[in-house]
C-alpha positions in Angstrom: 136.6 112.3 76.4 140.2 112.9 77.6 143.1 110.8 76.3 145.3 109.3 79.0 147.7 107.1 77.1 148.4 105.9 73.6 150.3 102.7 72.6 150.4 100.2 69.8 150.6 96.4 69.1 153.1 95.9 66.3 154.4 92.4 67.0 153.2 89.4 69.0 155.1 90.2 72.2 153.5 93.7 72.3 150.3 92.0 73.4 151.8 91.4 76.8 153.0 95.0 77.1 149.5 96.3 76.2 148.0 93.9 78.7 150.3 95.4 81.4 149.4 98.9 80.3 145.7 98.1 80.5 146.0 96.8 84.0 148.1 99.8 85.1 145.8 102.4 83.6 142.8 100.6 85.2 144.5 100.6 88.6 145.5 104.2 88.3 142.1 105.5 87.3 140.5 103.7 90.3 139.0 100.3 89.1 139.0 97.5 91.6 141.2 94.4 91.3 138.8 92.1 89.4 137.8 94.9 87.0 141.5 95.6 86.3 142.0 92.0 85.2 138.8 92.2 83.1 140.0 95.3 81.3 143.5 93.8 80.7 142.2 90.5 79.5 139.6 92.0 77.2 142.2 94.4 75.7 144.8 91.6 75.2 142.3 89.3 73.5 141.0 92.0 71.2 144.5 93.3 70.4 145.8 89.7 69.7 142.9 89.0 67.3 143.1 92.3 65.5 146.9 91.9 65.0 146.6 88.4 63.7 143.7 89.2 61.3 144.1 92.8 60.3 147.6 94.0 61.2 149.1 96.6 63.6 146.8 97.9 66.3 146.6 101.4 67.7 145.5 101.4 71.4 144.1 104.5 73.2 143.1 104.8 76.8 140.6 107.7 77.6 138.8 109.1 80.6 135.1 109.5 80.1 133.1 111.8 82.4 129.7 111.8 80.7 127.2 110.4 81.6 129.3 108.7 84.4 133.0 108.4 85.1 134.4 105.5 83.1 137.6 104.1 81.4 137.3 103.7 77.7 139.8 101.7 75.6 139.9 101.8 71.8 141.7 99.3 69.6 142.0 100.3 66.0 143.3 98.3 63.0 143.2 98.6 59.1 140.0 97.3 57.4 140.6 94.0 55.6 139.9 93.7 51.9 137.8 90.6 52.5 134.6 91.3 54.4 134.4 87.7 55.6 137.6 88.1 57.5 136.0 91.0 59.5 132.9 88.9 60.3 135.0 86.0 61.6 137.1 88.4 63.6 134.0 89.9 65.3 132.8 86.4 66.1 136.1 85.4 67.7 136.4 88.5 69.9 132.8 88.2 71.1 133.9 86.4 74.3 135.8 89.5 75.4 132.6 91.6 75.1 131.2 90.0 78.3 134.2 91.3 80.3 133.2 95.0 79.7 130.1 97.0 80.5 129.8 98.9 77.2 131.0 97.8 73.8 130.7 99.1 70.2 132.4 98.7 66.9 133.1 101.8 64.7 133.8 101.1 61.0 135.4 103.8 58.8 136.5 103.4 55.1 140.1 102.6 56.1 139.9 101.4 59.8 137.8 99.4 62.2 137.8 100.4 65.9 136.6 98.4 68.9 135.6 100.7 71.7 135.2 99.1 75.2 134.5 100.8 78.5 133.9 100.1 82.2 132.4 102.4 84.8 134.4 103.5 87.9 133.2 102.4 91.3 131.5 104.9 93.6 134.5 105.2 95.9 136.9 106.1 93.0 138.2 109.6 92.8 136.2 111.9 90.5 137.6 112.4 87.1 138.2 116.2 87.3 140.4 118.1 84.9 143.2 118.1 87.5 142.8 114.4 88.2 143.0 113.6 84.5 146.2 115.7 84.2 147.7 113.9 87.2 146.9 110.5 85.6 148.6 111.5 82.3 151.9 112.3 84.2 151.7 109.2 86.4 151.2 106.9 83.4 154.0 108.5 81.4 156.4 107.7 84.2 155.6 104.0 84.2 158.2 101.8 82.5 156.9 98.7 80.7 158.0 95.3 82.1 159.4 92.4 80.2 157.0 90.1 78.5 158.1 87.2 80.7 157.2 89.2 83.8 153.8 90.0 82.4 153.4 86.4 81.5 154.2 85.3 85.0 151.8 87.8 86.4 149.1 86.7 84.0 149.6 83.1 85.1 149.4 84.1 88.8 146.1 85.9 88.0 144.9 82.9 86.2 145.7 80.6 89.1 144.0 83.0 91.5 140.9 83.0 89.2 141.0 79.2 89.0 141.1 79.0 92.8 138.2 81.4 93.1 136.3 79.3 90.5 137.1 76.2 92.5 135.8 77.8 95.6 132.6 78.8 93.9 132.3 75.3 92.5 132.7 73.7 96.0 130.2 76.2 97.4 127.8 75.4 94.5 128.1 71.7 95.2 127.3 72.3 98.9 124.3 74.4 97.8 123.2 71.7 95.5 123.4 69.1 98.2 121.4 71.3 100.5 118.9 72.0 97.8 118.4 68.3 97.1 117.8 67.7 100.8 115.4 70.6 100.9 113.6 69.2 97.8 113.3 65.8 99.5 111.7 67.5 102.5 109.4 69.6 100.3 108.3 66.5 98.4 107.6 64.6 101.6 105.6 67.6 102.9 103.8 67.9 99.6 102.8 64.2 99.7 101.6 64.6 103.2 99.6 67.8 102.4 98.2 66.1 99.3 96.9 63.2 101.3 95.4 65.6 103.9 93.9 67.7 101.2 92.4 64.7 99.5 90.9 63.6 102.8 89.6 67.1 103.4 88.1 67.2 99.9 86.3 64.0 100.6 84.9 65.4 103.8 83.8 68.6 102.0 82.1 66.6 99.3 80.3 64.6 101.9 79.3 67.8 103.8 78.0 69.4 100.7 76.0 66.3 99.9 74.5 66.4 103.4 73.8 70.1 103.1 72.1 69.6 99.8 70.0 66.8 101.4 69.0 69.0 104.3 68.3 71.9 102.1 65.9 69.8 100.0 64.2 68.6 103.2 63.9 72.1 104.5 62.4 73.2 101.1 59.9 70.3 101.3 59.1 71.2 104.9 58.6 74.9 104.0 56.3 74.0 101.2 54.4 71.6 103.4 54.1 74.3 106.0 52.8 76.8 103.4 50.3 74.3 102.1 49.2 73.5 105.6 48.7 77.2 106.5 46.7 77.8 103.3 44.6 74.7 103.7 43.9 75.4 107.4 43.1 79.0 106.8 40.6 78.1 104.0 39.0 75.5 106.2 38.7 77.9 109.1 37.3 80.8 107.1 34.0 78.9 106.3 32.9 78.2 109.9 34.1 81.6 111.2 32.3 83.4 108.4 29.2 81.3 109.2 29.4 82.3 112.9 29.6 86.0 111.9 26.6 85.6 109.6 24.5 83.9 112.3 25.4 86.7 114.8 24.4 89.4 112.3 21.2 87.5 111.5 20.2 87.1 115.2 21.0 90.7 116.1 19.2 92.1 113.1 16.4 94.5 114.1 13.9 92.4 112.1 14.6 89.3 114.2 13.0 88.4 117.5 13.9 90.7 120.3 16.8 89.8 122.5 17.4 90.4 126.2 20.3 92.5 127.3 22.2 89.5 128.5 21.6 87.7 125.1 22.8 90.7 123.1 25.9 91.0 125.3 26.8 87.3 124.8 26.2 87.6 121.0 28.4 90.7 120.9 31.2 88.7 122.6 30.7 85.8 120.1 30.8 88.2 117.2 33.9 90.0 118.5 35.7 86.7 119.0 34.7 85.5 115.6 35.9 88.7 114.0 39.2 88.5 115.8 39.6 84.9 114.6 38.8 85.9 111.0 41.5 88.5 111.2 44.0 85.9 112.3 42.9 83.5 109.6 43.4 86.2 107.0 46.9 86.8 108.4 47.7 83.1 107.9 46.4 83.3 104.4 48.4 86.4 103.6 51.6 84.8 105.0 51.0 81.6 103.0 50.6 83.6 99.8 53.8 85.6 100.5 55.8 82.4 101.2 54.5 80.6 98.2 55.7 83.4 95.9 52.2 84.1 94.5 52.3 87.7 95.5 53.8 90.1 93.0 53.7 93.9 93.2 51.4 95.8 90.8 53.1 99.2 90.5 50.8 102.3 90.3 51.2 105.9 91.3 50.2 106.1 94.9 48.3 109.0 96.4 49.9 109.0 99.8 47.5 111.7 101.1 44.5 109.4 100.3 46.2 106.3 101.8 47.1 108.3 105.0 43.6 109.6 105.2 42.0 106.1 105.0 44.5 104.9 107.7 43.7 107.8 109.9 40.0 106.9 110.0 40.5 103.1 110.2 43.2 103.2 112.9 41.3 105.6 115.1 38.3 103.3 115.2 40.5 100.6 116.6 41.6 102.6 119.6 39.7 101.5 122.8 41.6 103.6 125.3 41.0 107.3 125.7 44.7 107.7 126.8 45.9 106.7 123.3 45.9 109.0 120.3 46.5 108.1 116.6 48.3 110.8 114.7 48.7 110.6 110.9 50.7 113.5 109.6 49.8 114.8 106.2 52.6 113.9 103.6 54.0 117.1 102.1 56.7 117.8 99.6 57.4 114.2 98.6 58.3 112.9 95.1 55.7 110.7 93.3 55.7 107.2 94.7 55.3 104.3 92.2 54.6 101.1 94.2 51.9 98.6 95.0 49.2 100.5 96.9 47.5 97.5 98.4 50.8 96.0 99.8 51.9 99.4 101.1 48.6 99.9 102.9 48.7 96.4 104.4 52.2 97.1 105.7 51.3 100.4 107.3 48.1 99.0 108.7 49.9 96.0 110.3 52.5 98.3 111.9 50.0 100.8 113.3 47.7 98.0 114.6 50.8 96.5 116.3 51.6 99.9 117.8 48.0 100.4 119.1 48.0 96.9 120.6 51.1 97.6 122.7 50.5 101.3 123.6 48.6 101.9 126.9 48.9 105.7 126.8 50.5 108.3 124.6 50.3 108.1 120.8 50.8 106.0 117.7 52.2 108.3 114.9 52.6 107.8 111.1 54.8 110.2 109.2 56.4 110.2 105.7 59.8 111.7 105.0 62.0 112.3 102.0 65.2 110.2 102.6 67.0 111.5 99.6 68.6 109.3 96.9 65.2 108.5 95.4 63.9 106.9 98.6 61.1 107.5 101.0 60.9 106.7 104.7 57.5 105.9 106.2 57.8 105.9 109.9 55.4 104.3 112.5 56.3 105.2 116.0 54.5 104.6 119.3 55.0 105.4 123.0 54.2 101.8 124.0 55.8 99.2 126.2 58.8 98.7 123.8 60.7 95.6 122.9 63.7 94.2 124.8 67.0 94.6 122.8 67.7 90.9 122.7 64.3 90.2 121.1 64.1 93.0 118.5 65.2 90.8 115.7 63.2 87.7 116.8 59.9 89.6 116.5 60.2 89.3 112.8 60.2 85.5 113.1 56.9 83.8 112.3 54.7 83.0 115.3 57.2 84.5 117.7 55.8 86.8 120.5 57.6 88.5 123.3 56.7 86.8 126.5 56.5 88.2 130.1 56.7 91.6 131.6 54.4 94.3 130.1 53.7 91.9 127.1 51.9 89.4 129.3 48.2 89.2 128.4 48.6 90.8 124.9 47.4 88.2 122.4 48.2 87.8 118.7 49.5 85.3 116.1 53.0 86.6 115.8 52.5 87.0 112.0 51.9 90.7 111.5 55.6 91.8 111.6 57.0 88.9 109.5 54.3 89.5 106.9 55.0 93.3 106.9 58.7 92.6 106.3 57.9 90.2 103.5 55.8 92.7 101.7 58.4 95.5 102.2 61.0 93.2 100.6 58.7 92.5 97.7 58.4 96.3 97.2 62.2 96.6 97.1 62.6 98.2 100.5 63.7 97.5 104.0 61.9 97.4 107.4 64.0 98.5 110.4 63.2 98.6 114.1 64.5 100.7 117.0 63.0 100.3 120.4 63.6 101.1 124.1 61.8 98.9 126.6 59.2 101.0 128.5 59.5 104.0 126.1 58.2 102.8 122.8 59.2 101.5 119.3 59.8 103.0 115.9 59.4 101.0 112.6 61.0 102.6 109.5 59.9 101.5 106.1 62.5 102.5 103.5 61.1 102.3 100.0 62.4 103.3 96.5 60.2 105.9 94.9 59.7 103.4 92.1 59.3 99.7 92.9 61.8 97.5 91.0 60.3 95.4 88.2 
């Protein structure tokens, strides 16, 4: 720190002189008008209280450059014999504390010192060594004014402060009026929004009630449909099985000989009955899946054996020499733990579907390692394909693509929905990509271990 000026308060009227000095030093060092008044007022109040309670006061003004440029003012007086006096004094000068930015009290065996400081504004000249020397010379030249002059100036400053306070008060009253008006508007808006929200809530409650009712009806309808499918399927299996049994009995070599025409007709009957039995079985499978009675039974699956069985079964279904069934041998795949029966049913449905809609070319089954503990089982064909706007609908129950190349191809529309249901039970996904006129690809993505 660098001392700028030293003075003292010996008698009462010296307080006015010290106040003037505080304002002059603050102005010279670069503090703005309001801060000059704050320094002068804080110093005069502290000096007056120290003089009245403790005795003569030594006042020192110093320039501070670390950590920032500031003006520090110290007021020092003898320590009183009675410690209670010092406590009351510190309480009485506490109001002056708020006028300064920094404040501390140093107590020595024989003196007590109040140190106050206020930082300089950013536009004030820097407190270099030359600047501090100039300030010392400038302050030494100043002549103290009479106490009356300082008293008049203090009154003028007080009047200006009162006018400023009155202006702030008037502005605060205006702001309060505006705030009250705003509050009235906010309350009106709040009441309006509350009424609308209450009405909306009633509508939402009613809508949820309606949705719950419809959901219950849909569940009942779904359960009724499942029961209907199961009952109809069981009822149809008996006569169809009887027809197949009679056909086998009549065509048995041990039975009476048949004419060529009779054998042809019986073959047609047997083929139709076999086709009907297949569709009845599809209905039964779908009913089981929807009722939740199907649960995977995980075992380690030998994909080579599964693919080998499908290779023979699917090739026997091909009735066109222009169509080839290709089942690639699975190689380099991690062990697969899943339900073998469900997996076989899925692949059989997908390949049967491909054979049904492929007039020439091939139906291919291949297994790939998809990484991340997943396998891809891909069934692709070079068939008639599926229009883009119907590729998701083919997974709906009983839905079949109509028109175009699909005309004349019969089916129940249950194979793909059932396959997707089984894949979901196995913890996987069934995806379709297709180009009309070029073929379709079904990808079964499975975890190598079915979730349990």
